[in-house]
DSSP file (Angstrom, degrees, kcal/mol; ACC not computed):
  #  RESIDUE AA STRUCTURE BP1 BP2  ACC     N-H-->O    O-->H-N    N-H-->O    O-->H-N    TCO  KAPPA ALPHA  PHI   PSI    X-CA   Y-CA   Z-CA
    1    1 A X              0   0    0      0, 0.0     0, 0.0     0, 0.0     0, 0.0   0.000 360.0 360.0 360.0 137.4   86.6  102.0  134.5
    2    2 A X        -     0   0    0      2,-0.2    19,-0.3    18,-0.0     3,-0.1   0.447 360.0-134.1-101.6  -0.2   87.8   99.5  137.2
    3    3 A X        +     0   0    0      1,-0.2    25,-0.5    17,-0.1     2,-0.3   0.850  68.9  94.8  54.4  42.9   89.3   96.9  134.9
    4    4 A X  S    S-     0   0    0     16,-0.1     2,-0.6    27,-0.1    15,-0.2  -0.971  74.3-117.5-151.1 163.9   87.8   93.9  136.6
    5    5 A X  E     -A   18   0A   0     13,-2.6    13,-2.5    -2,-0.3     2,-0.4  -0.949  32.9-146.4-104.3 121.4   84.8   91.6  136.5
    6    6 A X  E     -A   17   0A   0     -2,-0.6     2,-0.5    11,-0.2    11,-0.3  -0.710   2.6-146.5 -91.1 138.4   82.8   91.9  139.7
    7    7 A X  E     -A   16   0A   0      9,-3.2     8,-3.3    -2,-0.4     9,-1.3  -0.914  20.1-174.5-106.2 124.7   81.0   88.9  141.0
    8    8 A X  E     -A   14   0A   0     -2,-0.5     6,-0.2     6,-0.2     2,-0.1  -0.866  19.4-127.0-118.4 150.9   77.7   89.6  142.7
    9    9 A X    >   -     0   0    0      4,-2.4     3,-2.2    -2,-0.3    -1,-0.0  -0.261  46.0 -84.6 -84.1-178.0   75.3   87.3  144.6
   10   10 A X  T 3  S+     0   0    0      1,-0.3    -1,-0.1     2,-0.1    -2,-0.0   0.745 131.0  53.5 -62.1 -23.8   71.6   87.0  143.8
   11   11 A X  T 3  S-     0   0    0      2,-0.1    -1,-0.3     0, 0.0    -3,-0.0   0.436 121.6-106.4 -90.1   0.0   70.8   90.1  146.0
   12   12 A X  S <  S+     0   0    0     -3,-2.2     2,-0.3     1,-0.3    -2,-0.1   0.595  70.6 145.7  87.7  11.0   73.4   92.2  144.1
   13   13 A X        -     0   0    0      1,-0.1    -4,-2.4     2,-0.0    -1,-0.3  -0.645  56.1-108.7 -84.9 139.5   76.0   92.2  146.9
   14   14 A X  E     +A    8   0A   0     -2,-0.3    -6,-0.2    -6,-0.2     3,-0.1  -0.473  44.4 163.2 -65.7 127.8   79.7   92.2  145.9
   15   15 A X  E     -     0   0A   0     -8,-3.3     2,-0.3     1,-0.4    -7,-0.2   0.472  59.1 -36.2-124.0  -9.3   81.3   88.8  146.7
   16   16 A X  E     -A    7   0A   0     -9,-1.3    -9,-3.2     2,-0.0    -1,-0.4  -0.983  51.2-122.4 171.8-177.1   84.5   88.8  144.6
   17   17 A X  E     -A    6   0A   0     -2,-0.3     2,-0.5   -11,-0.3   -11,-0.2  -0.981   7.8-138.6-149.4 159.2   86.2   89.8  141.5
   18   18 A X  E     -A    5   0A   0    -13,-2.5   -13,-2.6    -2,-0.3    42,-0.1  -0.992  69.5 -14.6-119.2 127.0   88.2   88.4  138.5
   19   19 A X        -     0   0    0     -2,-0.5     2,-0.3    40,-0.3     8,-0.2   0.057  58.9-142.3  77.8 173.8   91.2   90.3  137.3
   20   20 A X        -     0   0    0      6,-0.3     8,-2.7   -16,-0.1     2,-0.1  -0.936  42.6 -56.0-162.2 174.6   92.5   93.8  137.9
   21   21 A X  B    S+b   28   0B   0    -19,-0.3     2,-0.3    -2,-0.3     8,-0.2  -0.404  85.6  90.2 -63.3 130.6   94.2   96.6  136.0
   22   22 A X  S    S-     0   0    0      6,-1.9     4,-0.1    -2,-0.1    -2,-0.0  -0.956  74.1-105.9 165.3-178.1   97.5   95.4  134.5
   23   23 A X  S    S+     0   0    0     -2,-0.3     2,-0.2     2,-0.1     6,-0.1   0.052  80.9  94.3-126.1  25.5   99.2   93.9  131.4
   24   24 A X  S >  S-     0   0    0      1,-0.1     3,-2.1     4,-0.1    -2,-0.0  -0.707  91.1 -71.0-109.2 164.8   99.9   90.3  132.6
   25   25 A X  T 3  S+     0   0    0      1,-0.3    -1,-0.1    -2,-0.2     3,-0.1  -0.302 124.2  26.6 -54.5 136.2   97.8   87.2  132.2
   26   26 A X  T 3  S+     0   0    0      1,-0.4    -6,-0.3    -4,-0.1     2,-0.3   0.403 107.3  96.8  87.8  -1.4   94.6   87.4  134.4
   27   27 A X    <   -     0   0    0     -3,-2.1    -1,-0.4    -8,-0.2     2,-0.3  -0.777  58.8-148.4-116.7 163.5   94.7   91.2  134.3
   28   28 A X  B     +b   21   0B   0     -8,-2.7    -6,-1.9   -25,-0.5    -4,-0.1  -0.914  23.0 178.5-131.6 155.4   92.8   93.7  132.0
   29   29 A X  S    S+     0   0    0     -2,-0.3     2,-0.1    -8,-0.2    -1,-0.1   0.644  91.0   6.4-115.6 -51.4   93.3   97.1  130.5
   30   30 A X  S    S-     0   0    0    -27,-0.1    17,-2.8    -9,-0.0    18,-0.2  -0.574  73.1-170.7-133.6  71.9   90.1   97.6  128.5
   31   31 A X  E     +C   46   0C   0     15,-0.3    15,-0.3     1,-0.2   -28,-0.1  -0.459  10.0 172.2 -64.5 131.5   87.7   94.8  129.2
   32   32 A X  E     +     0   0C   0     13,-2.4     2,-0.3     1,-0.3    -1,-0.2   0.551  55.7  17.1-118.8 -14.0   84.8   95.1  126.7
   33   33 A X  E     -C   45   0C   0     12,-1.0    12,-2.1    47,-0.1     2,-0.3  -0.991  51.7-166.5-160.9 151.5   82.7   92.0  127.2
   34   34 A X  E     +C   44   0C   0     -2,-0.3     2,-0.3    47,-0.2    10,-0.2  -0.996  14.0 163.3-141.2 144.6   82.0   89.1  129.5
   35   35 A X  E     -C   43   0C   0      8,-1.9     8,-3.2    -2,-0.3     2,-0.3  -0.957  21.2-141.6-151.7 165.6   80.2   85.8  129.1
   36   36 A X  E     -C   42   0C   0     -2,-0.3     6,-0.2     6,-0.2    47,-0.2  -0.980  10.7-144.8-134.1 147.5   79.8   82.5  130.8
   37   37 A X    >   -     0   0    0      4,-1.7     3,-1.6    -2,-0.3    48,-0.1  -0.404  40.0 -89.9-101.5-177.1   79.5   78.9  129.4
   38   38 A X  T 3  S+     0   0    0      1,-0.3    47,-0.0    46,-0.2    -1,-0.0   0.624 124.7  58.0 -71.2 -12.2   77.5   76.0  130.7
   39   39 A X  T 3  S-     0   0    0      2,-0.1    -1,-0.3    48,-0.0    18,-0.3   0.476 119.8-106.7 -91.7  -4.0   80.5   74.8  132.8
   40   40 A X    <   +     0   0    0     -3,-1.6     2,-0.1     1,-0.3    -2,-0.1   0.503  68.3 150.9  89.0   4.9   80.7   78.1  134.7
   41   41 A X        -     0   0    0     15,-0.1    -4,-1.7    16,-0.1     2,-0.5  -0.467  39.0-139.4 -68.0 143.1   83.8   79.4  132.9
   42   42 A X  E     -CD  36  55C   0     13,-2.2    13,-2.8    -6,-0.2     2,-0.4  -0.922  13.2-160.1-109.1 128.4   84.0   83.2  132.6
   43   43 A X  E     -CD  35  54C   0     -8,-3.2    -8,-1.9    -2,-0.5     2,-0.4  -0.917   8.9-176.3-111.1 130.3   85.2   84.7  129.3
   44   44 A X  E     -CD  34  53C   0      9,-2.4     9,-2.6    -2,-0.4     2,-0.4  -0.992  11.2-154.2-128.9 129.9   86.5   88.2  129.2
   45   45 A X  E     -CD  33  52C   0    -12,-2.1   -13,-2.4    -2,-0.4   -12,-1.0  -0.829   6.2-156.5-100.4 143.8   87.6   90.1  126.0
   46   46 A X  E  >> -CD  31  51C   0      5,-2.2     5,-1.3    -2,-0.4     4,-1.1  -0.976   6.2-160.5-121.8 119.6   90.1   92.9  126.3
   47   47 A X  T  45S+     0   0    0    -17,-2.8    30,-0.4    -2,-0.5    31,-0.1   0.766  91.0  50.5 -72.7 -26.3   90.1   95.6  123.5
   48   48 A X  T  45S+     0   0    0    -18,-0.2    -1,-0.2     1,-0.2    20,-0.1   0.912 119.1  35.4 -77.1 -41.6   93.6   96.8  124.3
   49   49 A X  T  45S-     0   0    0      2,-0.1    -2,-0.2   -19,-0.1    -1,-0.2   0.538  99.4-136.0 -88.3  -7.2   95.3   93.4  124.3
   50   50 A X  T  <5 +     0   0    0     -4,-1.1    25,-0.4     1,-0.2     2,-0.3   0.931  63.3 113.3  52.7  50.5   93.0   92.0  121.5
   51   51 A X  E   < -D   46   0C   0     -5,-1.3    -5,-2.2    15,-0.1     2,-0.4  -0.908  63.3-127.6-144.4 172.5   92.5   88.8  123.4
   52   52 A X  E     -DE  45  65C   0     13,-3.0    13,-2.6    -2,-0.3     2,-0.4  -0.985  20.8-161.7-120.5 132.7   90.1   86.5  125.2
   53   53 A X  E     -DE  44  64C   0     -9,-2.6    -9,-2.4    -2,-0.4     2,-0.5  -0.959   4.5-154.8-116.4 136.7   90.8   85.2  128.7
   54   54 A X  E     -DE  43  63C   0      9,-3.5     8,-3.5    -2,-0.4     9,-1.5  -0.939  11.7-172.6-115.0 129.8   89.0   82.2  130.1
   55   55 A X  E     -DE  42  61C   0    -13,-2.8   -13,-2.2    -2,-0.5     6,-0.2  -0.885  21.9-121.8-119.7 149.1   88.6   81.7  133.9
   56   56 A X    >   -     0   0    0      4,-2.6     3,-2.5    -2,-0.3   -14,-0.1  -0.312  45.5 -90.1 -78.3 173.5   87.3   78.8  135.9
   57   57 A X  T 3  S+     0   0    0      1,-0.3    -1,-0.1   -18,-0.3   -16,-0.1   0.736 128.9  56.6 -60.0 -21.2   84.4   79.4  138.3
   58   58 A X  T 3  S-     0   0    0      2,-0.1    -1,-0.3   -40,-0.0   -17,-0.1   0.471 122.2-105.5 -87.2  -1.7   86.8   80.2  141.1
   59   59 A X  S <  S+     0   0    0     -3,-2.5     2,-0.4     1,-0.3   -40,-0.3   0.567  71.4 143.6  91.6   9.3   88.4   83.0  139.0
   60   60 A X        -     0   0    0    -42,-0.1    -4,-2.6     1,-0.1    -1,-0.3  -0.680  56.7-111.4 -84.7 134.9   91.6   81.2  138.1
   61   61 A X  E     +E   55   0C   0     -2,-0.4    -6,-0.3    -6,-0.2     3,-0.1  -0.477  38.8 171.7 -66.4 126.5   92.9   81.8  134.6
   62   62 A X  E     -     0   0C   0     -8,-3.5     2,-0.3     1,-0.4    -7,-0.2   0.788  61.9 -10.9 -99.3 -41.7   92.7   78.7  132.4
   63   63 A X  E     -E   54   0C   0     -9,-1.5    -9,-3.5     2,-0.0     2,-0.4  -0.989  47.8-161.1-162.1 144.4   93.6   80.1  129.0
   64   64 A X  E     +E   53   0C   0     -2,-0.3     2,-0.3   -11,-0.2   -11,-0.2  -0.998  20.6 172.4-129.3 138.6   94.2   83.3  127.0
   65   65 A X  E     +E   52   0C   0    -13,-2.6   -13,-3.0    -2,-0.4     2,-0.1  -0.982  28.2  60.1-144.3 157.7   94.1   83.4  123.2
   66   66 A X        -     0   0    0     -2,-0.3     2,-0.3   -15,-0.2     8,-0.2  -0.231  42.3-157.5 110.0 160.2   94.2   86.1  120.5
   67   67 A X        -     0   0    0      6,-0.5     8,-2.7    -2,-0.1     2,-0.1  -0.955  39.4 -73.2-161.5 163.1   96.6   88.7  119.4
   68   68 A X  B    S+f   75   0D   0     -2,-0.3     2,-0.3     6,-0.2     8,-0.2  -0.443  85.4  71.7 -65.2 138.2   96.5   92.0  117.4
   69   69 A X  S    S-     0   0    0      6,-1.6    -2,-0.1    -2,-0.1    27,-0.1  -0.922  81.3 -92.6 150.0-171.8   95.9   91.4  113.7
   70   70 A X  S    S+     0   0    0     -2,-0.3     3,-0.1     2,-0.1    -1,-0.1   0.299  82.1  99.9-122.4   6.7   93.5   90.4  111.0
   71   71 A X  S >  S-     0   0    0      1,-0.2     3,-2.1     4,-0.1     2,-0.1  -0.240  90.3 -61.6 -83.8 178.5   94.3   86.6  110.7
   72   72 A X  T 3  S+     0   0    0      1,-0.3    -1,-0.2    -2,-0.1     3,-0.1  -0.409 127.7  14.2 -61.1 131.7   92.3   83.8  112.1
   73   73 A X  T 3  S+     0   0    0      1,-0.3    -6,-0.5    -2,-0.1     2,-0.3   0.489 106.0 110.3  79.0   2.8   92.3   84.0  115.9
   74   74 A X    <   -     0   0    0     -3,-2.1     2,-0.3    -8,-0.2    -1,-0.3  -0.810  50.9-158.8-108.1 153.0   93.6   87.6  115.8
   75   75 A X  B     -f   68   0D   0     -8,-2.7    -6,-1.6   -25,-0.4     2,-0.4  -0.903  19.6-158.5-131.6 156.5   91.5   90.6  116.7
   76   76 A X  S    S-     0   0    0     -2,-0.3    19,-2.0    -8,-0.2    20,-0.5  -0.854  86.2 -27.4-134.7  99.4   91.4   94.3  116.2
   77   77 A X  S    S-     0   0    0    -30,-0.4    17,-0.8    -2,-0.4    18,-0.3   0.974  75.4-156.9  57.3  64.1   89.4   96.0  118.9
   78   78 A X  E     +G   93   0E   0    -32,-0.3    15,-0.2    15,-0.2    -1,-0.1  -0.456  17.8 174.4 -64.5 140.9   87.0   93.1  119.9
   79   79 A X  E     +     0   0E   0     13,-2.2     2,-0.3     1,-0.3    14,-0.1   0.315  51.0  35.4-137.1  11.2   84.0   94.6  121.6
   80   80 A X  E     -G   92   0E   0     12,-0.7    12,-2.5   -47,-0.1     2,-0.3  -0.969  50.5-173.4-163.0 149.9   81.5   91.8  122.3
   81   81 A X  E     +G   91   0E   0     -2,-0.3     2,-0.3    10,-0.2   -47,-0.2  -0.997   5.3 174.6-146.6 143.9   81.3   88.1  123.3
   82   82 A X  E     -G   90   0E   0      8,-1.9     8,-3.1    -2,-0.3     2,-0.4  -0.984  18.6-144.2-145.9 152.6   78.6   85.5  123.6
   83   83 A X  E     -G   89   0E   0     -2,-0.3     6,-0.2     6,-0.2   -47,-0.1  -0.979  17.7-140.9-121.5 129.8   78.5   81.8  124.3
   84   84 A X    >   -     0   0    0      4,-2.3     3,-1.9    -2,-0.4   -46,-0.2  -0.257  32.7 -99.9 -80.2 172.4   76.0   79.5  122.7
   85   85 A X  T 3  S+     0   0    0      1,-0.3    -1,-0.1     2,-0.1   -47,-0.1   0.770 127.4  54.8 -60.9 -25.6   74.1   76.6  124.3
   86   86 A X  T 3  S-     0   0    0      2,-0.1    -1,-0.3   -49,-0.0   -49,-0.0   0.218 123.0-108.2 -92.2  13.8   76.7   74.3  122.7
   87   87 A X    <   +     0   0    0     -3,-1.9    17,-0.9     1,-0.2     2,-0.3   0.757  65.0 155.7  63.4  28.6   79.6   76.4  124.3
   88   88 A X  E     - H   0 103E   0     15,-0.2    -4,-2.3    13,-0.0     2,-0.6  -0.670  38.9-134.1 -79.7 142.7   80.6   78.0  121.0
   89   89 A X  E     -GH  83 102E   0     13,-3.1    13,-2.5    -2,-0.3     2,-0.6  -0.885  17.7-165.7-104.3 119.9   82.4   81.3  121.6
   90   90 A X  E     -GH  82 101E   0     -8,-3.1    -8,-1.9    -2,-0.6     2,-0.5  -0.927   5.3-171.8-107.8 121.5   81.3   84.2  119.4
   91   91 A X  E     -GH  81 100E   0      9,-2.8     9,-2.5    -2,-0.6     2,-0.8  -0.960  19.6-140.5-117.5 122.9   83.6   87.2  119.4
   92   92 A X  E     -GH  80  99E   0    -12,-2.5   -13,-2.2    -2,-0.5     2,-1.1  -0.730  15.5-164.7 -79.8 111.3   82.6   90.5  117.7
   93   93 A X  E   > -GH  78  98E   0      5,-2.5     5,-1.5    -2,-0.8     4,-0.5  -0.757  10.2-173.1-101.3  85.2   85.9   91.6  116.0
   94   94 A X  T > 5S+     0   0    0     -2,-1.1     3,-1.3   -17,-0.8    -1,-0.2   0.860  73.0  39.6 -60.7 -53.0   84.8   95.2  115.3
   95   95 A X  T 3 5S+     0   0    0    -19,-2.0    -1,-0.3     1,-0.3   -18,-0.1   0.740 115.9  52.8 -75.1 -19.5   87.6   96.8  113.2
   96   96 A X  T 3 5S-     0   0    0    -20,-0.5    -1,-0.3    -3,-0.5    -2,-0.2   0.486 107.2-133.7 -85.5  -3.5   88.1   93.6  111.2
   97   97 A X  T < 5 +     0   0    0     -3,-1.3     2,-0.3    -4,-0.5    -3,-0.2   0.918  64.8 101.2  53.6  52.6   84.3   93.7  110.6
   98   98 A X  E   < -H   93   0E   0     -5,-1.5    -5,-2.5    -7,-0.0     2,-0.5  -0.968  68.2-123.6-154.8 167.8   83.7   90.1  111.3
   99   99 A X  E     -H   92   0E   0     -2,-0.3     2,-0.4    -7,-0.2    -7,-0.2  -0.988  26.5-157.3-116.2 123.6   82.4   87.6  113.9
  100  100 A X  E     -H   91   0E   0     -9,-2.5    -9,-2.8    -2,-0.5     2,-0.4  -0.838   4.0-154.2-103.5 142.7   84.9   84.8  114.8
  101  101 A X  E     +H   90   0E   0     -2,-0.4     2,-0.3   -11,-0.2   -11,-0.2  -0.959  17.7 169.7-121.1 131.6   83.6   81.6  116.3
  102  102 A X  E     -H   89   0E   0    -13,-2.5   -13,-3.1    -2,-0.4     2,-0.4  -0.807  23.0-140.7-131.2 170.1   85.7   79.3  118.6
  103  103 A X  E     -H   88   0E   0     -2,-0.3     2,-0.6   -15,-0.2   -15,-0.2  -0.976  13.1-139.2-138.3 123.9   85.1   76.2  120.7
  104  104 A X        +     0   0    0    -17,-0.9    -2,-0.0    -2,-0.4     0, 0.0  -0.724  27.3 169.1 -80.2 120.6   86.6   75.7  124.2
  105  105 A X        +     0   0    0     -2,-0.6    -1,-0.1     2,-0.0     3,-0.1   0.160  35.7 114.8-120.2  17.3   87.6   72.0  124.3
  106  106 A X  S    S-     0   0    0      1,-0.2    -2,-0.0     2,-0.0   -44,-0.0  -0.029  80.8 -56.8 -74.8-175.2   89.7   72.1  127.5
  107  107 A X              0   0    0      1,-0.2    -1,-0.2     0, 0.0    -2,-0.0  -0.343 360.0 360.0 -64.1 146.9   88.9   70.3  130.7
  108  108 A X              0   0    0     -3,-0.1    -1,-0.2   -52,-0.0    -2,-0.0   0.471 360.0 360.0 -78.4 360.0   85.5   71.2  132.2
């Protein structure tokens, strides 16, 4: 595992990446899912850090949320993410046996 999100062009050629191995904001240890919203934001879940990181289209970190646990906004081994047409964020929180739903309301 290379602990990054690779950006490819329409022909499948590597053009850039988001993140790298590490334990600081903007870095990943066990990325398990990636999704994009209608604004071009890229969402990455990390199963080791139990969080979601949101990046702008240029790959700059905008926001990270989540923590280990079983409360609202907390995760235990999240393993999937999807974004609806209305930009709702669905996170599969596997060991808590639930789906959590969020909405990004930051600047576009």
